TIGU-650024 format. One record per residue (C-alpha): x, y, z; residue in three letters; residue number from 1. Coordinates in pm, whole numbers, always signed. Each point is the difference from the previous one (the first is absolute). Layout:
# residues N
REC      c1      c2      c3  type  seq
REC       X       Y       Z   Ala  NUM
...
This chain:
# residues 620
REC      c1      c2      c3  type  seq
REC   +5215   +1156   -1537   Met    1
REC     -67    +219    -305   Ser    2
REC     +23    +379     +14   Thr    3
REC    -163    +278    -197   Ile    4
REC    +328     +33    -195   Lys    5
REC     -28    -365    -108   Asp    6
REC    -354     +64    -124   Val    7
REC    +112    +309    -195   Ala    8
REC    +289    -194    -158   Arg    9
REC    -227    -293     -94   Gln   10
REC    -267    +229    -149   Ala   11
REC    +253    +221    -180   Gly   12
REC    -121    +320    +164   Val   13
REC    +124    +243    +264   Ser   14
REC     -46     -46    +374   Val   15
REC    -214    +316      +0   Gly   16
REC    -237    -150    -257   Thr   17
REC     -44    -314    +212   Val   18
REC     -65    +220    +303   Ser   19
REC    -262    +202    -191   Asn   20
REC    -172    -322    -105   Tyr   21
REC      +2    -141    +353   Met   22
REC    -123    +316    +174   Thr   23
REC    -217    +147    -274   Gly   24
REC    +179    +334     +45   Ala   25
REC     +30     +39    -378   Lys   26
REC    -167    -193    -280   Ser   27
REC    +199    -240    -217   Val   28
REC     -91    -139    -341   Ser   29
REC    -198    -325     -23   Ala   30
REC    +292    -177    -171   Glu   31
REC    +247    +115    +265   Met   32
REC    -241     -99    +280   Ala   33
REC     -26    -347    -152   Lys   34
REC    +382     -34      -9   Gln   35
REC     +36    +115    +361   Ile   36
REC    -276    -231    +129   Gln   37
REC    +154    -294    -186   Ala   38
REC    +337     +74    +164   Ala   39
REC    -163     +29    +344   Ile   40
REC    -177    -334     -45   Asp   41
REC    +310    -176    -131   Glu   42
REC    +229    +129    +276   Leu   43
REC    -259     -30    +277   Gly   44
REC     +73    +358    +105   Tyr   45
REC    -177    +140    +306   Arg   46
REC     +49    +366    +102   Pro   47
REC    +161     +60    +339   Asn   48
REC    -283    +174    +184   Ser   49
REC    +214     +59    +310   Tyr   50
REC    +262    +191    -199   Ala   51
REC    -275    +194    -171   Lys   52
REC    -146     +97    +335   Asn   53
REC    +338    +127    +116   Leu   54
REC     +29    +219    -310   Arg   55
REC    -352    +137     +23   Thr   56
REC     -22     +11    +381   Asn   57
REC    -325    -197     -34   Asn   58
REC     +39    -311    +214   Asn   59
REC    -292    -238     -33   Leu   60
REC    +111    -235    +276   Glu   61
REC    -216     -68    +304   Ile   62
REC    +181    -134    +305   Gly   63
REC    -192    -278    +176   Val   64
REC    +105    -130    +344   Ile   65
REC    -167    -321    +124   Leu   66
REC     +88    -227    +292   Pro   67
REC     +19    -305    -231   Asn   68
REC    -173    -167    -294   Thr   69
REC     -31    -357    +126   Tyr   70
REC    -305    +106    +202   Asp   71
REC    -274     -18    -266   Gln   72
REC    -162    +313    +137   Tyr   73
REC    +303    +204    -110   Tyr   74
REC     +46    -181    -331   Ser   75
REC    -366     +64     -90   Phe   76
REC     +37    +362    +111   Leu   77
REC    +312     +40    -215   Leu   78
REC    -174    -147    -304   Ala   79
REC    -283    +251     +34   Gly   80
REC    +213    +311     +36   Leu   81
REC    +246    -109    -271   Glu   82
REC    -287     -60    -243   Gln   83
REC    -142    +346     +63   Glu   84
REC    +337    +180     -15   Leu   85
REC    +112    -182    -314   Lys   86
REC    -327     +95    -170   His   87
REC     +81    +366     +75   Ser   88
REC    +356     -23    -137   Gly   89
REC    +189     -32    +330   Tyr   90
REC    +253    -260    +113   Tyr   91
REC     +18    -174    +337   Val   92
REC    +330     -16    +188   Asn   93
REC     -67    -258    +272   Leu   94
REC    +198     -42    +322   Ala   95
REC     -69    -233    +294   Leu   96
REC     +64    +104    +360   Ser   97
REC     -75    -332    +179   Asp   98
REC    -161    +228    +261   Asp   99
REC    +346    +110    +116   Val  100
REC     -14    +377     +72   Pro  101
REC    +371     +56     -79   Glu  102
REC     -38    -176    -334   Glu  103
REC    -300    +214     -86   Glu  104
REC    +196    +320     +78   Ile  105
REC    +284    -113    -229   Ala  106
REC    -248     -75    -280   Ile  107
REC    -164    +340     +45   Leu  108
REC    +338    +176     -23   Asp  109
REC     +76    -185    -323   Gly  110
REC    -335     +94    -149   Phe  111
REC     +54    +366     +87   Met  112
REC    +338      +0    -176   Arg  113
REC    -172    -137    -311   Lys  114
REC    -256    +282     +22   Asp  115
REC    -307    -224     -23   Met  116
REC    -312    +182    -113   Cys  117
REC    -211    -178    +263   Gly  118
REC      +4    -255    +282   Leu  119
REC    -237    -274    +116   Ile  120
REC    +100    -141    +338   Val  121
REC    -109    -266    +248   Val  122
REC    +215    +148    +276   Ser  123
REC    +140    -165    +311   Cys  124
REC     +98    +335    +158   Gln  125
REC    -163    +125    +319   Asn  126
REC     +61    +364     -94   Ser  127
REC     -36    +225    -304   Tyr  128
REC    +339    +164     +62   Gln  129
REC    +181    -227    -247   Tyr  130
REC    -232    +117    -279   Phe  131
REC     +57    +370     +68   Glu  132
REC    +271      +9    -268   Gly  133
REC    -244    -134    -258   Ser  134
REC    -277    +249     +82   Lys  135
REC     +13    +147    -348   Arg  136
REC     -41    -344    -156   Thr  137
REC    -366    -109     -30   Pro  138
REC     -39    -301    +230   Thr  139
REC    -278    -246     +81   Val  140
REC     +15    -218    +311   Phe  141
REC    -183    -333     +10   Ile  142
REC    -156    -147    +317   Asp  143
REC    +262    +144    +237   Arg  144
REC      -4    +370     +83   Lys  145
REC    +337    +125    +131   Pro  146
REC     -80    +226    +295   Gly  147
REC    -276    +260      +4   Leu  148
REC    +101    +194    -311   Ser  149
REC    -245    +104    -271   Asp  150
REC     +88    -247    -277   Val  151
REC    -161    -187    -288   Asn  152
REC    -114    -328    +153   Leu  153
REC    -205    -289    -138   Ile  154
REC     -72    -287    +234   Ser  155
REC    -238    -275     +96   Phe  156
REC    -209     +43    +312   Asp  157
REC    +192    -236    +227   Ala  158
REC    -216     +96    +299   Tyr  159
REC    -321     -94    -183   Glu  160
REC    +140    -332    -128   Thr  161
REC    +136    -103    +340   Thr  162
REC    -330     +84    +173   Arg  163
REC    -192    -201    -257   Tyr  164
REC    +225    -306     +31   Leu  165
REC     -28     +14    +378   Leu  166
REC    -381     +23     -13   Ser  167
REC     -24    -296    -243   Glu  168
REC    +231    -216    +210   Leu  169
REC    -184     +98    +319   His  170
REC    -333     -88    -166   Arg  171
REC    +145    -343     -80   Glu  172
REC     +58     -56    +370   Gly  173
REC    +370     +89     +21   Cys  174
REC     +50    +134    +353   Glu  175
REC    +376     +60     -15   Thr  176
REC    +142    +166    -311   Ile  177
REC    +366     +95     -49   Ala  178
REC    +116    +281    -230   Leu  179
REC    +351     -10    -149   Phe  180
REC     +78    +339    -155   Ala  181
REC    +305    +179    -138   Gly  182
REC    +195    +273    +186   Pro  183
REC    -225    +224    +209   Ala  184
REC    +153    +321    -142   Tyr  185
REC    -142     -77    -347   Leu  186
REC    -339    +170     -34   Ser  187
REC    -187    -294    -154   Cys  188
REC    +127    -242    +265   Glu  189
REC     -90    +248    +274   Ala  190
REC    -352     +22    -146   Asp  191
REC     -38    -379     +18   Ser  192
REC    +121      -3    +361   Ala  193
REC    -240    +282     +91   Arg  194
REC    -291    -195    -154   Ala  195
REC    +105    -306    +199   Phe  196
REC     +11    +189    +331   Arg  197
REC    -333    +174     -69   Asp  198
REC    -171    -329     -87   Phe  199
REC    +137    -177    +308   Cys  200
REC    -116    +286    +224   Ala  201
REC    -349     +11    -150   Glu  202
REC     -47    -377     +32   His  203
REC    +162     -20    +343   Glu  204
REC    +271    -235    -125   Met  205
REC    +270      +5    +272   Pro  206
REC    +377      +7     -44   Asp  207
REC      -4    +173    -341   Ala  208
REC    +374     +71     +16   Glu  209
REC     +70    -369     +59   Lys  210
REC    -148     -77    -342   Tyr  211
REC    +161    +291    -188   Leu  212
REC    +348     -35    -147   Arg  213
REC    +193    +260    -202   His  214
REC    +298    -135    -194   Leu  215
REC    +220     +70    -299   Arg  216
REC    -183    -116    -314   Ser  217
REC    +240    -276    -102   Thr  218
REC     -66    -372     -23   Lys  219
REC    +293     -78    +229   Glu  220
REC    -112    +242    +272   Glu  221
REC    -358    -131     -23   Ala  222
REC    +125    -360     +30   Phe  223
REC    +202     +79    +314   Arg  224
REC    -287    +195    +155   Thr  225
REC    -251    -271     -93   Gly  226
REC    +201    -286    +151   Val  227
REC     +42    +195    +324   Glu  228
REC    -362    +114     +14   Tyr  229
REC    -183    -321    -100   Phe  230
REC    +216    -212    +230   Ser  231
REC    -177    +157    +297   Ser  232
REC    -324    +140    -146   Ser  233
REC    -258    -145    -237   Lys  234
REC    -265    +256    -101   Pro  235
REC    -315    -103    -185   Asp  236
REC     +97    +216    -298   Ala  237
REC    +290    +199    -145   Val  238
REC      +4    +311    -219   Ile  239
REC    +321     +99    -184   Ala  240
REC     +39    +334    -178   Thr  241
REC    +239    -112    -277   Ser  242
REC     +89    -302    -210   Arg  243
REC    +354      -9    +142   Asn  244
REC    -129     -25    +355   Ile  245
REC    -249    -266    -112   Thr  246
REC    +273    -213    -159   Asn  247
REC    +210      +6    +316   Gly  248
REC    -293     -78    +229   Leu  249
REC    -112    -288    -222   Glu  250
REC    +346    -157     +32   Gln  251
REC      -8     +48    +378   Ala  252
REC    -345    -163     +31   Leu  253
REC    +111    -291    -218   Ser  254
REC    +312     -55    +211   Leu  255
REC    -210      -8    +317   Leu  256
REC    -254    -240    -152   Gly  257
REC    -287    +252      +8   Ile  258
REC    -240     -41    -293   Ser  259
REC    -151    +303    -172   Val  260
REC    -382     -37     -10   Asn  261
REC     -10    -314    +219   Asn  262
REC    +177    +159    +299   Asp  263
REC      +2    +371     -80   Ile  264
REC    -165    +249    -238   Arg  265
REC    +247    +207    -203   Phe  266
REC     -77    +316    -200   Val  267
REC    +262    +203    -186   Ser  268
REC      -8    +339    -169   Phe  269
REC     +28     -78    -371   Gly  270
REC     -86    +132    -343   Gln  271
REC    -282     -52    -245   Glu  272
REC     +83    -300    -215   Asn  273
REC    -143    -152    -314   Trp  274
REC     -59    -336    +166   Ser  275
REC    -137     -11    +356   Arg  276
REC     +65    +139    +346   Ser  277
REC     +76    -329    +180   Val  278
REC    +337    -166     -56   Thr  279
REC     +50    -375      -1   Ser  280
REC    +145      -4    +351   Asn  281
REC    -309    +155    +152   Gly  282
REC    +114    +360     +56   Val  283
REC    -269    +253     -95   Leu  284
REC    +124    +309    -186   His  285
REC    -166    +339     -27   Thr  286
REC     -62    +166    -336   Met  287
REC    +186    +330     -28   Arg  288
REC     -10    +106    -370   Pro  289
REC    +373     +71     -10   Ala  290
REC     +19     +32    -380   His  291
REC    -269    +269      +5   Trp  292
REC    +174    +179    +287   Leu  293
REC    +320      +9    -207   Gly  294
REC    -185    +157    -293   Lys  295
REC    -163    +261    +225   Lys  296
REC    +335     +84    +161   Ala  297
REC    +153     +52    -345   Ala  298
REC    -287    +226    -109   Arg  299
REC     +31    +206    +317   Leu  300
REC    +372     +47     -62   Leu  301
REC     -53     +94    -366   Leu  302
REC    -255    +265    +103   Asp  303
REC    +257    +140    +244   Asn  304
REC    +275      +0    -267   Ile  305
REC    -222    +198    -238   Lys  306
REC     -47    +275    +260   Ser  307
REC    +281     -28    +257   Pro  308
REC     -50    +340    +166   Leu  309
REC    -380     +35     -11   Met  310
REC     -85    -359     +94   Phe  311
REC    -184     -57    +329   Glu  312
REC    +117    -314    +178   Lys  313
REC    -255    -281     +16   Gln  314
REC     -66    -286    +242   Gln  315
REC    -197    -281    -166   Ile  316
REC    -137    -292    +202   Val  317
REC     -95    -324    -173   Met  318
REC    -187    -298    +141   His  319
REC     +81    -368     +21   Asp  320
REC    -258    -193    -203   Lys  321
REC     -26    -264    +272   Ile  322
REC    -192    +250    +216   Val  323
REC    -369     -90      -9   Gly  324
REC     +58    -351    -135   Lys  325
REC     -48    -296    +235   Pro  326
REC    +334    -159     +84   Leu  327
REC    -155    -333     +89   Phe  328
REC    -299     -91    -214   Arg  329
REC    -273    -220    +139   Ser  330
REC     -59    -338    -158   Glu  331
REC    -204     +53    -318   Val  332
REC    -106    -360     -48   Phe  333
REC    -247    -173    +230   Ser  334
REC     +62    -378      +1   Pro  335
REC    -365     -71     +77   Ser  336
REC    -117    +179    -315   Met  337
REC    +248    -143    -252   Ile  338
REC     -20    -332    -181   Asp  339
REC    +359    -121      +9   Arg  340
REC     -74    -318    -193   Thr  341
REC     +24    +171    -339   Arg  342
REC    +229    +267    -149   Pro  343
REC    -100    +358     -69   Ile  344
REC     -51     +16    -377   Lys  345
REC    +119    +322    -164   Val  346
REC     -47    +125    -359   Leu  347
REC    +256    +263    -104   Leu  348
REC     +92    +195    -310   Leu  349
REC    +321    -147    -143   Asp  350
REC    +232    +285    +101   Ser  351
REC    +331     +61    +183   Pro  352
REC    -195     +54    +325   Asn  353
REC    -173    -337     -39   Ala  354
REC    +331    -175     -59   His  355
REC    +134    +167    +315   Ala  356
REC    -295    -149    +192   Met  357
REC     +76    -343    -145   Leu  358
REC    +352     +23    +137   Arg  359
REC     -96    +132    +344   Thr  360
REC    -340    -147     +97   His  361
REC    +181    -266    +205   Ser  362
REC     +62    +278    +257   Asp  363
REC    -378     +43     +34   Phe  364
REC     -42    -377     +40   Thr  365
REC    +271     -10    +266   Arg  366
REC    -168    +276    +201   Lys  367
REC    -362    -117     -33   Thr  368
REC     +10    -372     -73   Gly  369
REC    -212     +62    -311   Leu  370
REC    +108    -128    -340   Asn  371
REC     -46    +217    -310   Val  372
REC     -81    -117    -354   Asp  373
REC     +71    +276    -256   Ile  374
REC    -129      -1    -359   Thr  375
REC    +135    +251    -254   Leu  376
REC    -210    +137    -286   Asn  377
REC    +104    +228    -287   Glu  378
REC    -169    +340     -23   His  379
REC    -197     -57    -321   Gly  380
REC    -225    -275    +139   Ser  381
REC      +1     +87    +371   Leu  382
REC    -325    +202      -9   Leu  383
REC    -184    -277    -185   Arg  384
REC    +115    -248    +262   Arg  385
REC    -111    +227    +283   Leu  386
REC    -345     +49    -157   Met  387
REC     -48    -377     -34   Asn  388
REC    -189     -93    +317   Lys  389
REC    +115    -361      +9   Glu  390
REC    +362     +88     -73   Ser  391
REC     +33    +282    +253   Val  392
REC    -175    -197    +276   Ser  393
REC    +306    -229     +18   Glu  394
REC    +208    +282    +149   Phe  395
REC      +9    +166    +341   Asp  396
REC    +206    +303    -109   Val  397
REC      +4    +155    -347   Val  398
REC    +183    +290    -161   Met  399
REC    -190    +243    -225   Tyr  400
REC     +83    +309    -206   Asp  401
REC    -140    +328    +134   Asn  402
REC    -243     +69    -290   Pro  403
REC    -168    -338     +58   Trp  404
REC    -112     +72    +357   Leu  405
REC    -355    +121     -77   Asp  406
REC     -85    -285    -237   Ile  407
REC    +140    -261    +241   Leu  408
REC    -202    +144    +290   Val  409
REC    -319     +12    -210   Arg  410
REC     +63    -359    -106   Gly  411
REC     +45    -100    +367   Arg  412
REC    +345    -141     -66   Arg  413
REC    +171    +172    +295   Leu  414
REC     -64     -41    +371   Ala  415
REC     -83    +298    +222   Asp  416
REC    +306     +40    +227   Ile  417
REC    -107    +324    +169   Thr  418
REC      -2    -158    +346   Ala  419
REC    +366     -92     -41   Tyr  420
REC    +118    +334    -142   Thr  421
REC    -172    +183    +288   Glu  422
REC    +153    -225    +268   Ser  423
REC    +299    +106    +216   Pro  424
REC    +220    -262    -170   Asp  425
REC     -28    +173    -339   Phe  426
REC    +252    +284     -49   Gln  427
REC    -147    +252    -244   Gln  428
REC    +296    +236     +45   Asp  429
REC    +222    -224    -214   Val  430
REC    -193    +123    -306   Phe  431
REC     +14    +341    -165   Leu  432
REC    -285    +233    +101   Pro  433
REC    -333     -93    -169   His  434
REC    +162    -293    -186   Leu  435
REC    -211    -263    +175   Leu  436
REC    -328    +174     -79   Glu  437
REC     +95     +36    -367   Lys  438
REC    +119    -357     -52   Asp  439
REC    -215    -209    +233   Gly  440
REC    -317    +179    +114   Ile  441
REC    -341      +2    -171   Val  442
REC    -304    +159    +169   Asn  443
REC    +196     +38    +326   Glu  444
REC     +75    -374     +16   Arg  445
REC    +350    -141     -46   Cys  446
REC     +68    -288    -242   Tyr  447
REC    +376     +16     -49   Gly  448
REC    +327    +158    +113   Val  449
REC    +281    +144    -217   Pro  450
REC    +274    -254     -63   Phe  451
REC    +186     +75    -323   Leu  452
REC    +184    +335     -16   Phe  453
REC     -50     +85    -365   Gly  454
REC     +30    +367    -101   Pro  455
REC    +118     +66    -353   Gln  456
REC    +336    +166     -44   Leu  457
REC    +231     +89    -285   Leu  458
REC    +330    -186     -15   Leu  459
REC    +266    +128    -237   Tyr  460
REC    +359     -71     -97   Arg  461
REC    +186    +270    +190   Lys  462
REC    +324     -79    -183   Asp  463
REC    -163     +72    -338   Leu  464
REC    -167    +322    +113   Phe  465
REC    +334    +124    +140   Glu  466
REC    +209    -102    -302   Asn  467
REC    +156    +318    -142   Gln  468
REC      -4    -112    -364   Gln  469
REC    -366    -104     +16   Leu  470
REC     -90    +326    +171   Arg  471
REC    +171    +202    -273   Glu  472
REC    -163    -209    -272   Gln  473
REC    -346     +45    +154   Phe  474
REC     +48    +376     +45   Glu  475
REC    +116     +38    -358   Lys  476
REC    -302    -191    -132   Lys  477
REC    -276    +143    +221   Tyr  478
REC    +145    +339    +103   Arg  479
REC     -56     -85    +367   Thr  480
REC    +187    -189    +268   Arg  481
REC     -48    -372     +59   Leu  482
REC    -183     -50    +329   Arg  483
REC    -220    -258    +170   Val  484
REC    -343     +47    -167   Pro  485
REC    -265    +187    +197   Arg  486
REC    -284     -34    -251   Thr  487
REC    -112    -285    -225   Trp  488
REC     +87    +215    -300   Phe  489
REC    +359     +22    +127   Glu  490
REC      -8    -372     +82   Phe  491
REC     -70     -89    -362   Asn  492
REC    +266    +238    -131   Ile  493
REC    +266    -144    +231   Val  494
REC    -115    -356     -77   Ser  495
REC     +36     +75    -371   Ser  496
REC    +351    +139     +57   Phe  497
REC    +109    -325    +169   Phe  498
REC    -164    -228    -261   Thr  499
REC    +257    -116    -252   Arg  500
REC    -256     -15    -283   Lys  501
REC     -37    +380     +26   Tyr  502
REC    +350     +79    +127   Asn  503
REC    +263    -239    -142   Pro  504
REC    +263    +126    +247   Thr  505
REC    -207     -96    +307   Ser  506
REC    +200    -231    +231   Pro  507
REC    -314    -207     +69   Ile  508
REC    -270    -148    -218   Gln  509
REC    -320    +145    +142   Tyr  510
REC    -117    +298    +202   Gly  511
REC    -248    -184    +222   Thr  512
REC    -218    -310     +52   Ala  513
REC    -374     -40     +63   Ile  514
REC    -189    -271    +187   Ala  515
REC    -284     -64    -246   Ala  516
REC     -51    -377     +30   Gly  517
REC    -355     +27    +137   Asn  518
REC    -256    +264     +87   Glu  519
REC     +69     -17    +374   Ala  520
REC    +358    +122     -43   Ile  521
REC     -63    +210    -312   Leu  522
REC    -238    +243    +171   Met  523
REC    +252    +123    +264   Pro  524
REC    +232     +81    -293   Glu  525
REC    -268    +190    -193   Leu  526
REC    -200    +188    +263   Met  527
REC    +280    +217    +150   Pro  528
REC     +46    +147    -349   Arg  529
REC    -373     +62     -41   Val  530
REC     -22    +163    +345   Trp  531
REC    +308    +214     -66   Ala  532
REC    -173    +151    -305   Tyr  533
REC    -315     +67    +205   Gly  534
REC    -199    -293    -137   Gly  535
REC    -218    -259    +172   Cys  536
REC    -212    -303     -92   Val  537
REC    -323    +139    +152   Phe  538
REC     -94    +361     +67   Asp  539
REC    -157    +132    +321   Glu  540
REC    -346    -103    -124   Ser  541
REC    +111    -357     -59   Gly  542
REC      -4     +30    -379   Arg  543
REC    +278    -144    -217   Ala  544
REC    +271    +261     -66   Ala  545
REC    +224    -200    -232   Thr  546
REC     -83    +228    -294   His  547
REC    +149    +314    +158   Thr  548
REC    +314    +157    -143   Ser  549
REC    +183     -51    +331   Ala  550
REC     -74    -373      +2   Phe  551
REC     +96     -37    -366   Val  552
REC    +325    +191     +57   Lys  553
REC     +94    -230    +289   Gly  554
REC     -71    -312    -206   Val  555
REC    +190    +140    -300   Ser  556
REC    +302     +70    +220   Ser  557
REC     -15    -357    +130   Phe  558
REC     -24    -149    -349   Ile  559
REC    +304    +203    -108   Glu  560
REC    +202    -145    +289   Thr  561
REC     -29    -348    -155   Phe  562
REC    +221    +128    -285   Ser  563
REC    +287     +34    +248   Tyr  564
REC     -29    -347    +153   Ala  565
REC     +71    -353    -119   Ser  566
REC    -277    -148    -222   Pro  567
REC     -22    -279    +259   Ser  568
REC    -118    +251    +261   Thr  569
REC    -360     -55    -115   Arg  570
REC     +14    -334    +180   Asn  571
REC    +218    +106    +293   Tyr  572
REC     -74     -60    +366   Thr  573
REC    +114    +251    +263   Val  574
REC    +293    -229     +83   Glu  575
REC    +115      -2    -364   Gln  576
REC     +10    +381     -15   Thr  577
REC    +217      +1    +314   Val  578
REC    +231    -261    -156   Ala  579
REC     +37    +218    -311   Asp  580
REC    +113    +283    +227   Phe  581
REC    +248    -190    +219   Tyr  582
REC    +146    -178    -304   Asn  583
REC     +94    +342    -139   Gly  584
REC    -234     -10    -302   Asn  585
REC    -198    +318     +75   Ile  586
REC     +66    +350    +136   Ala  587
REC    -315     +53    +209   Met  588
REC    -277    -200    +163   Leu  589
REC    -325     +93    +168   Val  590
REC     -24    -279    +255   Gly  591
REC    -165     -98    +326   Phe  592
REC    +218     +26    +310   Ala  593
REC     -91    -351    +115   Ser  594
REC    +122    -156    -326   Phe  595
REC    +333    +177     -57   Val  596
REC    +218    -144    +278   Ala  597
REC    +209    -200    -247   Asp  598
REC    +144    +313    -163   Val  599
REC    +244     +19    +294   Asn  600
REC     +59    -375     +22   Asn  601
REC    +360     -41    -119   Asp  602
REC     -66    -367     -82   Lys  603
REC    -250    +106    -267   Lys  604
REC     +46    +367     -80   Ser  605
REC    +261    +138    -239   Lys  606
REC     -63    +360    +106   Ile  607
REC     +50      +1    +379   Val  608
REC    +120    +347    +106   Gly  609
REC    -121    +159    -325   Lys  610
REC    -365     +51     +93   Ile  611
REC    -192    +317     +78   Gly  612
REC    -355     +36    +133   Tyr  613
REC    -263    +269     -44   Ser  614
REC    -375     +62      +3   Asn  615
REC    -182    -121    -309   Ile  616
REC     -60    +266    -266   Pro  617
REC    -317    +204     +11   Gly  618
REC     -17     +44    +375   Gly  619
REC    -270    -266     +66   Val  620
């Protein structure tokens, strides 16, 4: 491993000069800075931040104590808090207690000797006394509150979630429901048990204690408890408060030949996931947004660190997203109303989402018995096809772009589906507020539902924007620091800087790419620039406003951008602009979220791990 002395020797300067360059304490000449950076790059030198902290008494380490990371709830939580802390310049020192109190105490002692600047803890202690020694260290507890002390605590409402699960299971006709929870001295587990007892009392369900089990939250303990319990009792439903307990109980049920779903309902506390809440083996999982909780815990700790003596402790309660959602949906399809002799014909925009449907529609067929016939159409001719009465009448379901809604409704090309969207089976809460009315409703009648998540965003090569030599070169040329552009004026300047025609030392050929192959994809490239400059196509009176200075300025900015893209970009599709980016040919791309998935596909992309994201310039 290289040291600062090695860098100084390689660059032919003193150690102090290297230190001044690294810290910015004193300025060094441009030539000397170039020599030092070249030596750093060649030797792969990285400063020892821990040693620096010892010298400056400025430790940036946050101690994090979790029970484990194989439970996805904790791994998602860790990802959220680490992301937030890293963004603020802090480092995570992670330790796992396995929910063993003695192990947690030993970890805490070690953290105190290292003088951590803050702690985030999922504690397995039943008392605050072991944290008395760390009172001066800002600390945030997650889910489990040790004792009755006034502490920073962020947790999910376990009482609310348990009550809701019980009510849903009871509504489904489950008369006997068993709750398997962690140790009773942990506050969140005690809350679940209290909800269970309250619910049983209110609904006159006898023998509540017979159906309540507290146990250590390990798979092995849950397996032993499950085998013993289910050998003599078979409730209609089971609730488990952790993934570890769930894993053990699943193994016990399997051993005893009891089938989840067929013989018993099973619901487990879980975390919000990108896929779905039901696993393949039939266990339903709740939707605690663990990643978001981790971020909020980190922010709470950072606020405490900024003002350690004047900070008032906070208790924040979050809610499981499963609450309010039906656990067991009623059958949407009525066999008497559906013609099963022919497939459902679907017309979709040729897009990553459509290809995902092609790969997964067999799941729909398996669940409903209905076959699906999907046709893909490129964007440029899709509207013409939809407006052709004979052509569109072949399809049962079609996909349209938002600006086309009015013309399609006036042309009577879309069916009125208001009765469906107002029925109990339709879940409006899965959409952002007011999204449905903007994308599918005309004159208070509904003709479509949002399907493709497509906001524009700015993707950029993080490795290029953070490259020290490029930053110095940009600052020397423009007398300002290189940053992710916030205006279209800045966007063109940065694009020019990364275009080899205008900057022969640029490591890539072009600054950006534009989807200009047809008018349908060209307009979303142009209009954000026009809007950013205050322009519009029509004024408030409905008169053309394309002659205004704001409109002309937006168009002029757009035309200039073509100078910093490949000449072929005039015929590009959206997919081709994305390919230019992930092949490493351009520095920045204004793209649609639904089309950029391949930038992180390591089978295609050459820039995985080098990508940054931001809002598009102009603020619109």
